[in-house]
C-alpha positions as CSV (number, residue, x, y, z in Angstrom):
1,M,0.0,0.0,0.4
2,K,2.7,2.5,0.9
3,T,4.8,1.2,-2.4
4,S,2.0,2.5,-4.5
5,Q,1.7,5.6,-2.7
6,Y,5.4,6.5,-2.9
7,T,4.8,5.8,-6.9
8,F,2.1,8.1,-7.1
9,E,4.0,11.3,-5.5
10,A,6.7,10.4,-7.2
11,K,4.8,10.3,-10.4
12,A,3.1,13.7,-9.3
13,F,6.6,15.2,-8.6
14,I,7.9,14.5,-12.1
15,Q,5.1,16.0,-13.6
16,H,5.2,19.1,-11.7
17,L,8.7,19.9,-13.0
18,N,7.5,19.3,-16.3
19,F,5.1,21.6,-16.3
20,V,7.7,24.3,-14.7
21,Y,10.0,23.4,-17.0
22,K,7.7,23.9,-19.7
23,S,6.4,27.1,-18.5
24,L,10.0,28.7,-18.7
25,S,11.4,31.1,-21.2
26,S,13.4,29.8,-23.7
27,E,16.2,31.8,-21.9
28,K,15.6,30.5,-18.8
29,V,16.1,27.0,-20.4
30,L,19.3,27.9,-21.5
31,A,20.8,29.2,-18.6
32,L,19.5,26.3,-16.5
33,W,21.3,24.0,-19.1
34,L,24.4,26.0,-18.7
35,F,24.0,25.8,-15.1
36,I,23.6,22.2,-15.2
37,F,26.6,21.7,-17.5
38,F,29.0,24.0,-15.5
39,S,28.1,22.0,-12.1
40,L,28.7,18.8,-13.8
41,V,32.5,20.1,-14.9
42,F,33.0,21.3,-11.8
43,F,32.1,17.9,-9.8
44,F,33.8,15.9,-12.3
45,S,37.4,17.8,-12.4
46,S,37.1,18.6,-8.6
47,A,36.7,14.4,-8.3
48,I,39.9,13.6,-10.5
49,A,41.8,16.6,-9.0
50,F,40.9,15.0,-5.5
51,N,41.5,11.4,-6.9
52,A,45.0,12.5,-8.2
53,K,45.9,14.0,-5.3
54,F,45.8,10.7,-3.0
55,L,46.9,8.4,-6.5
56,T,50.6,7.4,-6.8
57,E,52.5,6.8,-10.0
58,V,53.4,2.9,-10.0
59,P,55.8,1.1,-12.8
60,S,53.7,-1.8,-15.0
61,Y,54.5,-4.3,-16.9
62,G,55.7,-4.3,-20.7
63,G,57.9,-2.8,-23.2
64,S,61.4,-3.8,-24.9
65,V,64.6,-2.8,-25.0
66,S,67.0,-2.9,-28.3
67,E,70.5,-2.6,-27.6
68,G,73.5,-3.3,-29.6
69,I,77.2,-4.4,-28.2
70,I,80.7,-4.3,-30.1
71,G,81.6,-8.2,-30.2
72,T,80.3,-11.4,-29.5
73,P,80.1,-13.1,-26.1
74,R,81.6,-16.4,-25.8
75,F,81.3,-16.9,-21.9
76,I,77.7,-16.3,-20.8
77,N,79.0,-17.6,-17.3
78,P,80.2,-16.1,-14.3
79,V,82.7,-18.1,-13.6
80,L,84.3,-17.6,-17.2
81,A,82.9,-14.2,-18.1
82,T,86.2,-11.9,-18.9
83,T,85.3,-9.7,-21.8
84,D,82.5,-7.0,-21.7
85,Q,80.1,-8.5,-23.7
86,D,80.3,-11.6,-21.6
87,K,79.5,-9.7,-18.8
88,D,76.8,-7.8,-20.5
89,V,74.6,-11.1,-20.9
90,T,75.8,-12.7,-18.1
91,T,74.6,-9.5,-15.4
92,L,71.2,-10.2,-17.3
93,V,71.0,-13.9,-16.9
94,F,72.6,-14.6,-13.4
95,A,71.8,-13.5,-9.9
96,G,74.4,-13.9,-6.8
97,L,73.7,-14.5,-3.4
98,T,74.1,-10.6,-2.9
99,K,73.6,-7.8,-5.1
100,K,75.9,-4.4,-5.2
101,M,72.9,-1.5,-5.1
102,F,73.1,2.1,-6.2
103,D,75.7,3.8,-4.3
104,G,78.1,0.8,-4.1
105,S,76.1,-0.7,-0.9
106,V,75.6,-4.5,-0.6
107,S,72.0,-6.0,-0.5
108,L,70.4,-9.9,-0.9
109,D,69.6,-11.2,-3.9
110,I,69.5,-15.3,-3.7
111,A,69.9,-15.2,0.0
112,E,67.4,-14.5,2.3
113,S,70.1,-13.9,5.3
114,I,73.4,-13.6,6.0
115,N,74.9,-14.2,9.5
116,E,78.6,-12.9,9.8
117,S,80.3,-14.4,13.0
118,D,82.0,-12.2,15.2
119,D,85.3,-12.5,14.4
120,G,84.6,-12.2,10.6
121,L,85.7,-15.5,9.6
122,H,82.3,-17.4,9.1
123,Y,79.6,-16.5,7.3
124,I,76.2,-18.5,7.0
125,V,74.1,-17.8,4.0
126,T,70.4,-19.4,3.9
127,L,69.3,-19.2,0.3
128,K,65.5,-18.1,-0.6
129,K,62.7,-20.8,-0.7
130,N,61.5,-19.0,-4.0
131,A,64.4,-18.9,-5.8
132,R,64.5,-20.8,-9.2
133,F,66.8,-20.9,-12.4
134,H,65.1,-20.2,-15.5
135,D,64.4,-24.3,-16.0
136,G,62.3,-24.3,-12.9
137,E,64.6,-25.8,-10.7
138,N,65.4,-25.0,-7.1
139,V,68.7,-22.9,-6.5
140,T,70.1,-25.3,-3.6
141,A,73.1,-25.2,-1.6
142,D,74.7,-27.8,-3.7
143,D,74.3,-25.5,-6.8
144,V,76.4,-22.9,-4.7
145,L,79.2,-25.2,-3.8
146,F,79.4,-26.4,-7.0
147,T,79.9,-22.8,-8.6
148,I,82.7,-22.0,-5.8
149,D,84.5,-25.4,-6.4
150,K,84.7,-24.6,-10.4
151,I,85.5,-20.9,-9.4
152,Q,88.8,-22.5,-7.4
153,N,89.5,-25.0,-9.9
154,P,92.9,-24.0,-11.1
155,T,92.0,-26.5,-14.4
156,V,88.9,-23.9,-14.8
157,K,90.7,-21.0,-15.1
158,S,88.1,-18.4,-13.7
159,P,89.4,-14.7,-13.3
160,H,87.8,-14.8,-9.7
161,K,89.9,-17.3,-8.7
162,I,92.2,-15.1,-6.7
163,E,89.1,-13.8,-5.4
164,W,88.0,-17.1,-3.4
165,E,91.5,-17.9,-2.3
166,G,91.2,-19.3,1.4
167,V,87.5,-19.3,1.0
168,T,85.9,-22.9,2.3
169,A,82.3,-23.2,1.1
170,E,80.7,-26.2,3.3
171,K,77.0,-27.2,2.9
172,T,74.8,-27.1,6.3
173,G,71.6,-27.7,5.0
174,D,69.8,-28.4,1.5
175,S,69.9,-24.3,1.5
176,E,72.2,-23.2,4.1
177,V,75.8,-22.5,3.3
178,T,78.5,-22.1,5.5
179,F,81.7,-20.1,4.2
180,T,85.2,-19.6,5.9
181,L,87.8,-17.3,6.0
182,K,91.4,-17.6,6.5
183,K,91.4,-13.7,7.6
184,P,88.7,-11.7,8.0
185,F,87.7,-9.9,4.8
186,P,85.3,-6.9,5.0
187,L,84.5,-6.7,1.6
188,F,83.5,-10.5,1.7
189,M,79.6,-9.7,0.6
190,E,80.7,-8.2,-2.4
191,T,82.3,-11.4,-3.4
192,L,79.2,-13.1,-3.0
193,S,77.6,-11.3,-5.5
194,I,78.8,-14.1,-8.3
195,G,76.5,-15.5,-10.4
196,I,75.3,-19.1,-9.4
197,L,75.4,-21.8,-11.7
198,P,72.9,-24.4,-12.1
199,K,74.9,-27.8,-11.0
200,H,72.3,-30.3,-12.8
201,V,73.2,-28.6,-16.1
202,W,77.0,-28.5,-15.7
203,K,77.9,-32.1,-13.0
204,N,78.1,-34.4,-16.1
205,L,80.8,-32.1,-18.0
206,S,84.5,-32.5,-16.8
207,D,86.6,-29.3,-16.1
208,D,88.5,-29.5,-19.6
209,Q,85.1,-29.5,-21.2
210,M,83.5,-26.7,-19.0
211,S,85.4,-24.0,-21.7
212,L,84.1,-26.0,-24.9
213,S,80.4,-26.7,-23.6
214,D,77.4,-24.8,-25.4
215,F,75.7,-24.1,-22.2
216,N,78.5,-21.2,-22.0
217,V,75.8,-19.6,-24.9
218,N,72.5,-21.1,-24.2
219,A,72.7,-20.1,-20.4
220,I,70.7,-21.1,-17.6
221,G,70.6,-19.0,-14.9
222,S,68.3,-17.4,-12.2
223,G,69.0,-13.8,-13.0
224,P,66.0,-11.1,-14.2
225,Y,66.3,-12.2,-17.9
226,K,66.4,-15.5,-19.3
227,I,67.6,-16.5,-23.1
228,E,64.5,-16.9,-24.9
229,H,66.1,-17.4,-28.6
230,I,69.5,-16.9,-30.0
231,V,69.3,-16.1,-33.7
232,T,72.9,-17.2,-35.5
233,E,75.0,-16.6,-38.8
234,S,77.3,-19.1,-40.0
235,G,77.0,-20.7,-36.5
236,I,78.3,-17.3,-35.1
237,P,75.5,-15.6,-32.4
238,K,74.4,-12.3,-33.7
239,V,71.3,-11.5,-31.5
240,F,70.2,-12.5,-27.8
241,I,66.4,-12.4,-27.1
242,L,65.8,-12.5,-23.7
243,K,62.6,-12.2,-21.6
244,A,61.6,-11.5,-18.4
245,H,62.5,-14.2,-15.6
246,D,59.0,-14.6,-13.9
247,R,60.7,-16.0,-10.9
248,Y,63.4,-14.0,-10.3
249,T,64.0,-13.2,-6.7
250,L,63.8,-9.6,-6.6
251,G,60.3,-9.6,-8.5
252,R,59.6,-9.8,-12.1
253,P,61.1,-7.3,-14.4
254,Y,58.6,-4.8,-15.8
255,I,60.2,-4.9,-19.2
256,E,59.4,-7.7,-20.8
257,T,61.9,-8.1,-23.7
258,I,65.7,-7.0,-24.1
259,T,67.2,-7.8,-27.3
260,L,71.3,-7.3,-27.8
261,S,72.6,-7.4,-31.3
262,S,76.5,-7.6,-31.9
263,Y,78.4,-5.8,-34.5
264,Q,81.8,-6.0,-35.7
265,N,83.3,-2.5,-34.8
266,E,82.3,0.9,-33.6
267,K,81.0,1.8,-37.2
268,Y,78.5,-1.1,-37.8
269,L,77.4,0.2,-34.3
270,L,76.5,3.6,-34.9
271,K,74.9,3.1,-38.7
272,A,72.9,0.6,-37.1
273,F,71.6,3.1,-34.3
274,E,71.3,6.0,-36.7
275,D,69.2,3.9,-38.7
276,G,67.1,2.7,-36.3
277,D,67.5,-1.0,-35.7
278,I,68.6,-0.6,-32.4
279,Q,67.9,2.0,-29.5
280,R,70.6,2.0,-27.2
281,I,74.6,2.0,-27.5
282,H,77.3,2.2,-24.7
283,G,81.1,2.3,-24.9
284,I,81.3,4.5,-27.9
285,S,84.0,7.4,-28.2
286,P,83.4,10.6,-26.6
287,E,83.9,12.5,-29.4
288,K,81.3,10.4,-31.5
289,I,78.1,11.1,-29.0
290,N,78.5,15.1,-30.8
291,T,77.9,13.8,-34.2
292,L,74.9,11.6,-33.1
293,D,71.4,13.6,-33.6
294,I,70.6,13.2,-29.9
295,A,68.3,14.3,-27.0
296,T,70.6,15.4,-23.9
297,S,68.3,13.7,-22.0
298,S,69.5,10.2,-23.9
299,I,72.8,10.4,-22.7
300,H,73.3,8.9,-19.1
301,T,76.3,8.4,-17.3
302,S,77.9,6.5,-14.3
303,L,81.3,6.8,-13.0
304,L,83.7,4.1,-13.8
305,P,86.2,2.6,-11.0
306,R,89.1,3.2,-13.4
307,T,91.7,5.1,-11.9
308,F,94.3,6.6,-14.9
309,A,97.2,7.7,-12.7
310,I,101.4,8.6,-13.4
311,F,103.6,6.3,-11.5
312,F,106.8,7.2,-10.7
313,N,109.8,5.0,-11.0
314,P,113.0,6.6,-9.0
315,N,115.0,3.2,-10.0
316,K,115.1,4.6,-13.6
317,S,115.7,8.4,-12.6
318,E,117.2,9.9,-9.6
319,S,115.3,13.1,-10.1
320,L,112.0,11.4,-9.6
321,A,113.1,10.5,-5.6
322,D,112.6,14.8,-5.4
323,R,109.4,15.2,-3.7
324,N,109.6,18.7,-5.3
325,I,110.1,17.2,-8.8
326,R,106.7,15.1,-8.0
327,T,105.1,18.1,-6.9
328,A,106.2,19.9,-9.9
329,L,105.4,17.2,-12.5
330,Q,101.6,17.6,-11.0
331,L,101.1,21.0,-10.4
332,A,102.1,21.2,-14.3
333,I,99.3,18.6,-15.5
334,D,95.8,20.7,-16.8
335,K,93.7,17.5,-15.4
336,E,90.5,19.7,-16.2
337,K,91.4,20.3,-19.8
338,I,92.2,16.5,-20.5
339,I,88.7,15.7,-19.5
340,R,87.4,18.6,-21.6
341,E,88.8,18.1,-24.4
342,I,90.0,13.9,-24.6
343,F,87.0,12.8,-23.3
344,Y,84.5,15.6,-23.8
345,G,83.4,16.2,-19.9
346,Y,82.5,12.6,-19.6
347,G,85.0,11.8,-16.7
348,K,86.0,13.2,-13.4
349,P,89.5,14.2,-12.3
350,L,91.2,13.1,-9.3
351,S,93.3,14.5,-6.7
352,S,93.0,11.1,-4.5
353,P,93.7,7.5,-5.3
354,Y,89.9,6.4,-4.7
355,P,87.7,8.0,-7.8
356,F,84.3,7.8,-5.9
357,D,85.7,9.9,-3.0
358,T,82.7,12.4,-2.6
359,D,84.9,15.0,-0.9
360,Q,88.0,14.9,-2.4
361,E,89.9,18.1,-2.8
362,S,89.8,20.1,-6.6
363,S,92.7,19.3,-8.6
364,E,95.5,22.0,-8.5
365,Y,96.5,23.5,-11.3
366,N,99.5,25.9,-11.1
367,P,102.5,26.0,-13.4
368,E,103.9,29.2,-12.0
369,K,104.7,27.1,-9.0
370,A,105.4,24.3,-10.6
371,K,108.5,26.4,-12.4
372,E,109.5,27.5,-8.7
373,L,110.3,24.2,-7.6
374,L,111.8,23.1,-10.4
375,Q,113.9,26.1,-10.1
376,K,114.7,24.9,-6.7
377,N,116.2,21.8,-8.2
378,K,118.7,23.8,-10.6
379,E,119.7,25.5,-7.9
380,S,120.6,22.5,-5.5
381,T,122.1,20.5,-8.4
382,A,124.4,20.8,-11.2
383,S,121.8,19.9,-13.9
384,S,120.3,22.9,-15.7
385,T,117.3,20.8,-17.3
386,L,115.0,18.1,-16.3
387,E,114.5,15.1,-18.9
388,I,112.3,12.4,-18.8
389,S,110.3,9.4,-20.6
390,L,106.3,8.7,-20.2
391,T,105.8,5.2,-21.4
392,T,102.0,4.5,-22.0
393,A,99.2,2.1,-24.4
394,N,99.4,2.0,-27.8
395,T,95.7,3.2,-27.6
396,E,94.2,6.5,-29.0
397,E,92.9,7.9,-25.6
398,M,96.3,7.5,-23.7
399,K,98.6,8.8,-26.5
400,K,96.2,11.7,-26.8
401,V,96.6,12.2,-22.8
402,A,100.2,11.3,-22.8
403,E,100.6,14.3,-25.3
404,M,98.8,16.5,-23.6
405,I,100.8,15.9,-20.8
406,Q,104.0,16.3,-22.8
407,A,102.8,19.4,-23.9
408,D,102.3,20.5,-20.4
409,W,105.2,19.8,-18.7
410,E,107.2,21.3,-22.0
411,K,105.8,24.7,-20.5
412,V,107.5,24.6,-17.7
413,G,110.8,23.5,-18.7
414,I,111.0,19.5,-18.5
415,T,111.8,17.8,-22.0
416,T,109.5,14.4,-21.7
417,T,109.9,11.9,-24.6
418,I,106.9,9.6,-25.2
419,K,107.4,5.9,-25.6
420,I,104.2,4.0,-26.6
421,Y,103.9,0.0,-26.4
422,D,101.2,-2.5,-26.9
423,V,99.2,-3.3,-24.2
424,S,100.4,-7.2,-24.3
425,D,104.1,-5.9,-24.4
426,L,103.8,-3.0,-21.7
427,N,102.6,-5.8,-19.3
428,Q,104.7,-8.4,-20.1
429,D,108.2,-6.3,-21.1
430,I,107.4,-3.0,-19.0
431,I,105.2,-3.3,-16.4
432,K,106.6,-6.7,-15.1
433,E,110.1,-5.6,-15.7
434,R,109.5,-2.6,-14.1
435,D,111.5,-0.9,-17.1
436,F,110.4,2.6,-17.3
437,Q,110.7,6.2,-15.6
438,L,107.2,7.6,-15.7
439,L,103.8,5.3,-16.8
440,L,100.6,6.4,-17.5
441,F,98.7,3.6,-16.9
442,G,94.9,2.4,-15.4
443,A,94.0,0.7,-12.1
444,I,91.1,-0.6,-11.0
445,T,89.9,0.7,-7.6
446,Q,86.6,-0.3,-6.8
447,T,87.0,0.2,-3.1
448,P,89.8,1.9,-0.8
449,S,91.4,-1.9,0.0
450,D,91.9,-2.2,-3.8
451,L,95.0,0.4,-2.9
452,Y,96.6,-2.7,-1.2
453,A,97.8,-4.4,-4.2
454,F,98.8,-1.1,-6.1
455,W,100.7,0.4,-2.7
456,H,101.7,-2.1,-0.2
457,S,105.4,-3.0,0.0
458,S,104.9,-6.5,-0.1
459,Q,103.7,-6.2,-3.8
460,R,106.5,-4.3,-5.5
461,T,107.9,-7.3,-7.0
462,F,106.0,-8.9,-10.0
463,P,103.2,-10.2,-9.9
464,G,102.6,-7.4,-7.4
465,L,101.3,-4.3,-8.6
466,N,103.1,-1.8,-6.9
467,I,104.8,-0.9,-9.9
468,S,106.3,2.5,-8.3
469,N,108.5,0.5,-5.5
470,Y,106.8,2.8,-3.1
471,V,107.8,2.2,0.6
472,S,106.4,2.9,3.6
473,K,105.9,1.7,6.9
474,T,102.8,3.9,8.0
475,L,101.5,3.5,4.7
476,D,101.5,0.0,4.7
477,E,99.4,-0.1,8.1
478,H,97.2,1.9,6.9
479,L,96.6,-0.6,4.1
480,E,96.3,-3.1,6.0
481,T,93.7,-2.0,8.0
482,L,91.5,-1.0,4.8
483,R,91.9,-4.7,4.0
484,S,90.9,-6.4,6.9
485,S,89.2,-4.1,9.5
486,K,85.7,-4.6,10.1
487,E,85.2,-1.4,11.9
488,E,84.1,1.3,9.6
489,E,85.2,3.8,11.3
490,S,88.5,2.2,11.7
491,R,88.7,1.8,7.5
492,R,87.5,5.7,6.9
493,L,90.1,6.8,9.6
494,A,92.8,4.7,7.9
495,Y,91.5,5.8,3.9
496,E,91.9,9.2,5.7
497,E,95.6,8.8,6.5
498,V,96.4,7.2,2.9
499,R,94.5,10.0,1.2
500,K,97.1,12.4,3.6
501,E,100.2,10.6,2.5
502,F,99.7,10.4,-1.1
503,K,99.2,14.2,-1.0
504,D,102.1,14.9,1.2
505,E,104.4,12.6,-0.7
506,V,103.0,12.4,-4.5
507,P,104.1,8.9,-4.7
508,G,101.9,9.0,-8.1
509,I,99.6,11.4,-10.1
510,F,96.2,10.6,-10.1
511,L,94.5,12.1,-13.4
512,F,91.2,11.1,-13.9
513,A,88.3,8.4,-13.7
514,P,86.2,8.0,-17.2
515,S,82.5,7.8,-17.0
516,L,80.0,5.2,-18.5
517,I,78.5,6.5,-21.4
518,Y,75.0,4.8,-22.4
519,I,72.8,6.3,-24.6
520,T,69.0,5.6,-24.9
521,Q,66.9,6.5,-27.2
522,D,63.6,4.9,-26.4
523,K,60.9,5.9,-23.7
524,N,62.0,3.2,-21.2
525,T,63.0,5.0,-17.4
526,T,66.1,3.4,-17.1
527,I,68.0,3.2,-13.5
528,L,71.6,3.5,-13.4
529,P,73.9,2.8,-10.1
530,T,75.7,6.0,-9.3
531,Y,78.8,4.2,-9.3
532,S,79.5,1.4,-11.8
533,Y,81.8,-1.5,-11.4
534,D,82.3,-1.8,-15.2
535,N,80.6,-1.4,-18.5
536,S,78.0,-4.0,-17.6
537,S,77.0,-2.4,-14.3
538,R,74.6,-0.3,-16.4
539,F,72.3,-4.0,-16.5
540,V,72.5,-4.0,-12.4
541,F,69.0,-2.7,-11.9
542,S,67.4,-3.6,-15.5
543,E,64.9,-5.2,-13.5
544,K,63.8,-1.9,-12.2
545,W,63.4,-0.8,-15.7
546,Y,60.2,0.7,-16.8
547,R,58.3,1.5,-20.1
548,Y,54.8,2.1,-18.8
549,T,53.2,3.3,-15.6
550,N,49.9,3.0,-13.7
551,K,48.0,5.6,-11.2
552,I,46.6,3.4,-8.4
553,W,45.5,3.8,-4.5
554,P,48.8,3.3,-2.7
555,S,46.6,1.2,0.1
556,V,45.2,-1.2,-2.6
557,Y,48.4,-1.8,-4.5
558,Y,50.5,-5.3,-3.6
559,K,53.3,-5.9,-6.1
560,P,53.3,-9.5,-5.6
561,S,49.6,-9.5,-6.6
562,I,50.5,-7.6,-9.7
563,E,53.5,-10.1,-10.5
564,L,51.0,-12.8,-10.3
565,L,48.5,-11.5,-12.4
566,Q,50.9,-10.3,-15.0
567,N,52.5,-14.3,-15.1
568,I,49.4,-15.7,-15.9
569,I,48.6,-13.2,-18.6
570,H,52.1,-14.4,-20.2
């Protein structure tokens, strides 16, 4: 009964509105509709603005990357990878127990937890239960032990063997491994970032067969990307098509496909880039960048740990034993000009031995002061001129740097002869025999502890790398602290003392560190580490790259659920 009454009243109300509407003049009807229209516009605009205020933009799945590299990978294998091409694909395909982060710190990757003993000699590693290889098999303690055994086996000839000397690995559970060191090594967590091989794939091959196996190309790892297809020409791999690994321990990568195409040299690489066959390149000569039709936003850089320096050898030139002479040689070099004119700004001038110093002093360029120091030397010796030889490698960049330094030194009255050697001859005949006066050379210094190999007195003879034969008891003590102390503050203070001694004594001239240059002509957001350990470091955060985004309410966003849906779709 009540329902019928309400229906009657509603009809009556609608009839009344209809009567009122029809009784309105045409001007009032227009005004009414304009009012309704603008009211709706205001309402929806307010709703959109209110919604946008509380929405968060997050990466979405999909998209692709097409990159060109110079040369062909031979060993997509973390145990054997040596070339940049090997490391490029290995970084994408394999994952380690740990992973180096944006600022050089270390986080967990395959490992669920790592417990270090108080004495720094034992590391108990527990693997994540969801860690899977690309073929679906679990990553186990046996895989970890197998990988370390191959690295330490001299027959395999792994370039990482020296990093694992004195380390023993023991299986203490299906998903647990205990590493034991002979002495504390604060950077062991970084060593654990080596990729893990699947034992079930490699176990039937002998050590001698390892380097010849097809698994070095058709690799199976547990990293963010898996090899989906390889295009070959005359049996030589030319194109690697990689797909996102949906079971990657750090989350499914947002970019679905990464294609790496191999080119014979820089000329063909640049042509493919200019023709649009590929959208990404790296490692090209800095001067070539200015010839490309690209936006500044397409150029990404990350500092490399390559310290280029001039090493002194007083045993071959008595004048180099004089600190004033060494200081004068340093003050006469315009490091900023080297970076500007040879590397087109893609690098960092150095005044200290570690390139990633954030607070190092500006490099001092003072030719007048250099002349004063040289004049003092002339007054105290019978010699009126200083003649020296500068030795370096036969590469275009090193020759240009040497010539610029030669010009700087001659401006202050130093006669300089440049000696050029092929890299192999330089290593075997010159560096090994310490047969030089001054050597322009590059050293990889990823952490301050790496300075031990280049400057500790115990490393003066071959195969040690203290090629300047520099000896200092206090420097030795501080280098030992950097290498073995577990206390971060102790290492920091030790490095400050090392840096102070290098400044005061000038045992070498630290020149510059180059930058990794990565050019991207696509719309993908590319995250690079602040500091790179090598050129392949550009792929370290590839799982975080993305092409698309969605706006969502943070309270309802749950990435694992989105990943699960994406995995079902694909």
